[in-house]
C-alpha positions in Angstrom: 98.5 127.4 81.5 98.6 128.8 85.3 100.9 131.3 86.1 101.7 129.7 90.1 103.4 126.5 88.5 105.3 129.0 85.6 106.6 130.8 88.1 108.2 127.7 89.9 111.0 128.1 91.8 112.2 124.2 91.5 115.8 123.1 90.7 117.3 120.1 89.2 117.7 117.7 91.9 114.6 119.1 94.5 112.9 117.2 97.0 110.9 119.5 98.2 108.9 122.5 97.1 110.4 126.1 97.3 107.8 128.4 98.2 108.1 132.0 97.3 106.6 133.2 100.2 109.6 131.2 102.6 112.1 133.3 100.0 115.1 135.4 101.6 114.0 138.6 100.5 117.9 139.8 100.3 118.5 136.8 97.6 115.6 135.4 95.6 115.7 132.1 94.0 115.7 133.9 90.7 118.5 136.7 91.5 120.6 133.2 92.4 119.5 132.6 88.4 120.6 135.7 87.5 124.0 135.4 89.4 124.8 132.0 88.1 124.5 132.8 84.7 126.5 135.8 84.9 129.6 134.1 86.9 129.5 131.3 84.6 132.5 130.3 82.1 129.8 130.2 79.2 128.6 133.3 79.8 131.9 134.8 79.9 133.0 133.6 76.7 130.5 136.0 75.0 132.4 138.8 75.4 135.2 137.6 72.4 131.9 136.3 70.7 130.8 138.3 67.5 127.4 139.6 67.4 127.4 141.2 64.3 130.8 142.2 62.7 132.9 139.5 63.2 136.4 140.2 65.0 135.8 143.8 64.5 138.7 145.8 66.3 136.4 149.1 66.7 134.8 150.1 70.2 131.4 150.4 68.5 130.2 147.5 67.6 128.6 144.8 70.4 130.0 141.6 71.4 127.6 138.8 72.3 128.0 139.4 76.0 127.1 143.5 75.4 124.1 142.5 73.4 123.2 139.7 76.3 123.6 142.5 78.6 121.1 144.8 76.9 118.7 142.2 76.1 118.6 141.4 79.9 117.6 145.2 80.8 115.1 145.4 78.3 113.5 142.2 79.6 113.5 143.4 82.8 111.7 146.4 81.9 109.0 144.6 80.4 108.6 142.0 82.8 108.2 144.3 85.4 105.4 146.1 83.4 103.9 142.9 83.2 104.3 141.7 86.2 102.3 144.8 87.8 99.4 143.8 85.2 99.5 140.3 86.4 99.3 140.9 90.2 96.6 143.0 89.5 94.4 140.4 87.4 95.8 137.0 89.7 95.3 137.9 93.2 96.3 134.5 94.0 99.9 135.5 92.6 100.1 138.3 95.0 98.9 136.0 97.7 102.0 133.2 97.2 104.3 136.1 97.8 105.2 137.0 94.1 106.4 140.9 93.2 106.4 142.3 90.0 109.8 142.3 90.4 109.9 139.0 89.9 108.7 138.8 86.5 111.6 140.6 85.3 114.0 139.3 87.3 113.0 136.1 85.6 112.7 137.7 82.2 116.1 139.2 83.0 118.1 136.1 83.8 116.8 134.0 81.1 117.8 136.8 78.5 121.0 137.2 79.9 121.6 133.4 78.9 119.4 133.7 75.6 123.1 133.7 73.5 124.9 131.4 75.8 125.1 128.6 73.2 125.9 130.0 70.1 128.6 129.2 68.4 131.3 131.7 67.2 131.8 133.8 64.3 127.9 135.0 64.5 125.3 132.6 62.9 127.4 131.3 60.5 128.9 129.6 63.0 125.7 127.1 63.7 125.7 126.7 59.7 129.0 125.7 60.0 128.9 123.0 62.6 125.5 121.9 60.4 127.3 121.7 57.1 130.1 120.1 58.4 127.9 117.0 59.2 125.3 117.7 56.2 127.6 118.0 53.7 131.9 117.4 54.4 133.4 115.3 56.6 130.8 114.8 59.1 128.7 113.0 56.7 129.8 109.7 57.1 128.7 109.3 61.2 125.2 109.5 59.5 124.5 105.8 59.5 125.1 105.2 63.4 122.6 108.1 64.3 118.9 108.2 64.0 117.3 110.3 62.4 116.4 113.0 65.2 120.0 112.8 66.7 121.7 113.1 62.4 119.2 116.4 62.5 120.2 117.7 66.0 123.8 117.9 64.3 122.8 119.1 61.0 120.6 121.9 61.9 123.0 122.7 65.1 121.0 124.9 67.1 122.7 127.5 69.3 119.1 127.5 71.4 119.1 123.9 72.0 123.0 124.4 72.7 122.4 126.9 75.1 119.5 124.8 77.3 122.0 122.1 76.9 124.1 124.0 78.8 121.6 125.7 81.3 121.0 122.1 82.6 123.7 120.6 82.2 124.9 117.9 85.6 127.4 115.5 84.0 129.4 116.3 87.2 127.8 114.7 89.5 124.7 115.8 92.2 124.8 119.5 92.5 127.3 120.5 89.8 125.5 122.7 87.1 123.9 125.9 87.3 120.9 124.4 88.4 118.5 127.5 87.8 115.1 127.6 88.7 112.2 125.8 86.6 110.8 130.1 85.5 114.1 130.7 84.0 114.8 127.7 81.9 110.9 127.5 81.2 111.5 131.7 79.9 115.0 130.5 78.2 113.3 128.1 75.6 112.0 130.1 73.0 111.2 126.7 70.5 110.0 124.3 73.3 110.4 121.2 70.9 112.7 118.9 69.3 114.7 118.8 65.9 111.8 117.1 63.7 109.4 117.2 62.6 111.0 120.3 60.8 109.2 123.4 60.8 106.0 121.5 60.8 103.8 124.6 61.1 103.8 128.5 60.8 103.7 129.1 64.8 106.3 130.9 65.9 107.7 128.3 68.5 107.8 125.9 65.6 110.4 128.0 63.6 113.3 126.4 65.3 113.7 123.7 67.6 115.3 124.0 71.7 116.0 120.7 72.4 118.5 118.3 71.7 117.6 114.6 72.2 120.1 114.7 75.0 118.3 117.0 77.0 114.9 115.2 76.6 114.7 113.7 79.9 115.1 116.7 81.8 112.9 118.6 79.6 109.9 116.6 79.8 110.4 117.3 83.6 110.3 120.7 83.4 107.2 121.0 81.5 105.6 119.0 83.6 106.4 121.0 86.9 105.7 124.7 84.6 102.2 122.9 83.3 103.3 123.5 79.8 100.8 122.5 76.8 101.6 120.1 73.9 101.4 121.4 70.6 100.9 117.9 69.2 99.1 114.9 69.3 101.5 112.7 67.8 104.4 111.2 70.0 106.6 113.9 68.7 108.0 116.5 71.2 106.8 119.8 70.9 105.1 122.2 73.6 103.6 125.6 73.8 105.9 128.1 75.3 106.4 129.4 78.4 104.7 133.1 78.4 107.6 134.6 79.5 109.2 133.7 76.6 107.9 135.7 74.3 108.8 138.7 76.8 112.9 137.2 76.6 111.7 137.3 72.6 110.8 140.6 72.3 113.7 142.2 74.6 115.7 140.5 71.7 113.8 141.6 68.7 114.3 145.2 70.1 118.0 145.0 71.0 118.9 143.4 67.5 117.3 145.6 65.2 117.9 148.9 66.9 121.3 148.5 68.4 122.7 146.4 65.2 121.7 149.8 62.9 123.0 151.9 65.6 126.6 149.7 65.3 126.3 150.0 61.4 125.9 154.0 61.6 128.9 154.3 63.8 130.8 152.2 61.3 130.0 154.5 58.6 128.1 151.4 56.6 124.7 153.2 57.2 124.3 157.0 56.2 122.9 158.9 59.7 120.3 160.1 56.9 119.1 156.7 57.2 118.7 157.5 61.1 116.8 159.9 60.9 114.4 158.8 58.4 113.6 155.1 60.3 114.0 156.2 64.0 112.1 159.3 63.6 109.0 156.7 62.5 109.5 155.0 66.1 110.0 158.4 68.4 108.3 160.9 66.5 105.6 160.9 69.5 107.7 161.2 72.4 110.9 163.1 70.6 112.1 166.3 72.3 113.0 168.2 69.0 114.7 171.1 71.2 116.7 168.8 72.9 117.4 166.7 69.4 118.8 169.9 68.0 121.0 170.8 70.9 123.0 167.6 70.6 126.0 168.9 68.1 127.8 165.5 67.2 126.2 162.3 65.2 127.1 159.6 68.3 125.1 161.9 70.6 121.9 162.0 68.0 122.1 158.1 67.9 122.6 157.4 71.3 119.2 159.6 72.3 117.2 158.7 69.0 118.0 155.1 70.3 117.3 155.4 73.9 113.7 156.9 72.9 113.4 154.4 70.2 114.0 151.3 72.8 111.5 152.8 75.2 108.4 152.8 73.0 108.9 149.5 72.0 109.2 148.4 75.7 106.5 150.0 76.2 104.5 148.4 73.3 105.8 145.0 73.9 104.7 145.0 76.9 100.8 146.5 75.9 100.9 143.5 73.2 101.7 140.7 76.0 99.1 142.3 78.3 96.6 142.7 75.2 97.4 138.9 74.4 98.2 137.6 77.9 94.6 134.9 77.8 95.6 133.9 74.5 98.9 133.4 75.3 98.1 131.4 78.7 95.7 129.1 76.2 98.5 128.2 74.1 96.5 130.2 71.0 99.3 132.9 70.7 101.4 132.2 67.8 103.2 135.3 66.7 106.4 137.3 68.1 105.0 140.2 70.1 107.0 142.7 67.7 105.0 140.9 65.0 102.2 142.3 66.3 102.8 145.5 67.6 101.9 148.9 65.9 105.5 149.7 64.7 105.9 146.4 63.1 106.5 148.0 60.0 109.5 150.4 61.0 110.7 147.5 62.5 111.2 145.7 59.6 112.2 148.3 57.4 115.3 149.1 59.9 116.1 145.3 59.4 115.6 145.5 55.1 118.3 148.2 55.9 120.6 146.3 57.8 120.3 143.4 56.1 121.3 145.0 53.1 124.1 147.0 55.1 125.6 145.4 57.4 125.1 141.6 57.5 125.7 141.4 53.9 128.7 143.9 54.3 132.2 142.7 52.6 134.0 142.6 56.2 130.8 140.1 57.4 131.3 137.6 54.9 135.2 137.8 54.9 135.2 136.8 58.7 132.1 134.2 58.1 133.9 133.0 55.2 136.8 132.4 57.4 134.8 130.9 60.4 133.5 127.9 58.4 137.0 126.8 57.4 138.2 127.4 61.7 135.1 125.6 62.7 135.2 122.4 59.8 138.7 122.0 60.6 138.5 121.8 64.1 135.2 119.5 63.9 137.4 117.0 61.5 140.0 116.5 64.2 137.7 116.5 67.6 135.4 114.4 66.2 137.6 111.7 64.7 139.4 111.6 67.7 137.0 110.9 69.7 135.0 108.3 67.2 138.4 106.6 66.8 138.8 106.4 70.1 135.2 104.7 70.9 135.9 102.1 68.7 139.2 101.7 70.0 141.0 102.5 66.9 143.0 106.2 68.5 145.9 107.4 66.7 148.8 108.7 68.9 147.6 112.1 67.0 144.2 111.3 68.6 145.6 110.8 71.5 147.3 114.3 71.4 144.2 116.1 70.2 142.1 114.0 73.0 144.0 116.0 75.6 142.9 119.5 74.6 139.3 118.6 75.1 137.9 119.8 78.6 138.6 117.8 81.5 134.8 116.9 82.0 135.3 115.8 78.3 138.2 113.0 79.0 135.2 110.5 80.1 132.7 110.5 77.2 129.5 108.2 76.6 130.2 104.8 74.9 127.8 106.2 71.6 128.4 108.1 68.5 125.5 110.7 69.0 126.5 112.0 72.9 130.3 111.7 71.2 129.7 113.9 68.4 126.7 116.4 70.4 129.7 116.8 72.9 132.4 117.8 70.1 130.0 120.1 68.3 129.2 121.8 71.7 132.5 122.2 72.9 133.4 123.6 69.5 130.5 126.4 69.8 131.5 127.2 73.2 135.0 128.6 72.1 135.2 132.2 72.0 136.7 134.0 68.2 139.6 134.2 69.4 140.4 130.9 71.4 138.8 129.4 67.8 141.2 130.8 65.6 144.4 130.2 68.4 143.0 126.5 68.5 143.1 126.3 65.2 146.6 127.7 64.2 147.8 125.4 66.8 146.2 121.8 65.1 147.2 123.2 61.5 150.9 123.9 62.9 151.0 127.5 62.5 151.4 129.1 65.4 155.1 128.3 65.8 
């Protein structure tokens, strides 16, 4: 891979090449990506989607939206540090007009969108969609789908749904977000289709990031960016865009540190654990005199959190720079944070978070409710769109159909696209809207 291709400003539908030297410096193309994501309906819905504690009524807990904003800021910082190094190493990049801030802007935009395809109710939302098709009423549709189409549904993946949202052009020419290919490339953590499932230990094979419906646009993207195939057979799988490693690192840093902070603020984790684990990260940078002047728990936690994030930003950038040649060659197969010198400390924090936060009674109770809500919504909407396809629509189906967004009133004439469209629609809902709609279809809103 080479950086001049990887930094492509091309957008879907372009007929002429976009050159960095000819960009309007007052509003660069990569900055437009950030703006389009920020103002999108899909991003706005993240304000009411679970990050850790589902449907929490406290002021402490992060939503998907606040988490995404924080990941974006961290990714921007790592990207700028890396960008400064790359401009020195590859003068041809600078000659084309690229700046270190471009690397920060691309990674910030991709990070801003990194959770945009995630369903309501946290990661249990993905599992609930998959379980509906694999073990519930949705299983009746399997015989109408190919193996890969079926795998898309039973392993419904928020990353793949995010790519679907970001590349949607269903309303015609010029519609959709039309992001730059560089930003789209940085967004894709898992540049492969759903099968074969986890074929290697490569971090890029851990999950999948492309539904069958987006294969054509994905292949155009990989060609433009010069991504390298990771398989020699007919299955679609590529090595990551290098900047995707930075987006992943920013996410790893934020959910490790900030989920832990949420747990402390909610009283799920003792403050002593903060000292024990955070101090290991910040022991070389902490100002102990300043720390002991802070007279309340929240201020002390904020101080340690800020130091920890800064330490990990610099470590992530250092790991990228150290391994950049291997990354470009497609020979780097782990996350940046798995290579960093603080790997053990981060894993210790995650172990505590799993025990005290992710398995807490409040989280489990809300996730159970999410399974029920998502399963019921999929049952009625999938039945309505499939009955419509088969000309077996009932009066009830017609009413349900009217609840679908305008762009879904005319769906393709096949099972896969209809079932995936419904799954994506349910995944797009905020926690509160999913609950409200569930009450309505259950007759409990009167």
